[in-house]
C-alpha positions in Angstrom: -17.1 -25.5 -20.1 -15.6 -22.8 -22.4 -14.6 -23.7 -25.9 -10.8 -23.8 -26.4 -10.1 -23.1 -22.7 -7.2 -25.0 -21.2 -8.1 -27.5 -18.5 -5.8 -28.6 -15.8 -6.7 -31.8 -14.0 -5.0 -34.2 -11.6 -5.2 -36.1 -8.4 -4.1 -35.1 -4.9 -2.8 -37.7 -2.5 -1.4 -36.9 1.0 -0.4 -39.1 3.9 0.7 -38.0 7.3 2.2 -40.5 9.8 3.1 -39.8 13.4 4.5 -42.3 15.8 5.3 -41.7 19.5 5.7 -43.8 22.5 2.3 -45.4 23.2 0.5 -44.5 19.9 0.6 -44.6 16.1 -1.5 -42.2 13.9 -1.8 -42.2 10.1 -4.0 -39.8 8.2 -4.7 -40.1 4.5 -6.6 -37.9 2.1 -7.0 -37.9 -1.7 -9.2 -36.5 -4.4 -9.4 -35.4 -8.0 -9.4 -31.8 -9.1 -9.7 -29.8 -12.3 -9.5 -26.1 -13.3 -10.7 -24.4 -16.4 -8.7 -21.4 -17.3 -10.7 -18.7 -19.1 -8.8 -17.0 -21.9 -9.1 -13.3 -22.8 -10.1 -12.3 -26.3 -7.2 -11.9 -28.7 -5.1 -14.7 -27.2 -2.5 -16.1 -29.6 -3.5 -19.7 -29.0 -0.5 -21.2 -31.0 1.9 -19.3 -28.7 0.5 -20.3 -25.3 3.4 -21.8 -23.4 3.1 -23.8 -20.1 6.1 -24.2 -17.8 6.3 -26.5 -14.8 9.1 -26.1 -12.3 9.6 -26.4 -8.5 5.9 -27.5 -8.1 4.6 -24.3 -9.8 2.8 -24.2 -13.1 3.1 -21.0 -15.1 1.1 -20.5 -18.3 2.4 -17.7 -20.6 -0.6 -16.3 -22.6 0.5 -13.8 -25.3 -2.3 -11.4 -26.5 -2.3 -9.7 -29.9 -1.5 -6.0 -30.0 -4.9 -5.2 -31.4 -6.7 -6.3 -28.3 -4.4 -4.5 -25.8 -6.5 -1.4 -25.1 -6.0 1.3 -22.5 -8.5 3.7 -21.1 -7.5 7.1 -19.9 -9.2 8.7 -17.0 -8.8 12.4 -16.1 -8.0 13.0 -12.5 -8.8 16.5 -11.2 -7.1 17.9 -8.1 -9.5 18.4 -5.2 -9.8 21.9 -3.7 -9.6 21.8 0.1 -12.7 23.4 1.8 -11.9 26.2 4.3 
């Protein structure tokens, strides 16, 4: 496991029941899960902010300006062959 990487863990439970004339069916499943979220270099660990809403987990991970690097690539126009 990575040092200082956030870990999300929980348990999933699901039950599905169906009843009709002549039969009854019930399916159940459950299990544990966990996820380790790797962090890029330069993360401001004190400013990481998780948000949970409508069944969706969002994790805002701000990165320091020093580590934000861009790489320029020159694109040359291709000459069509005759």
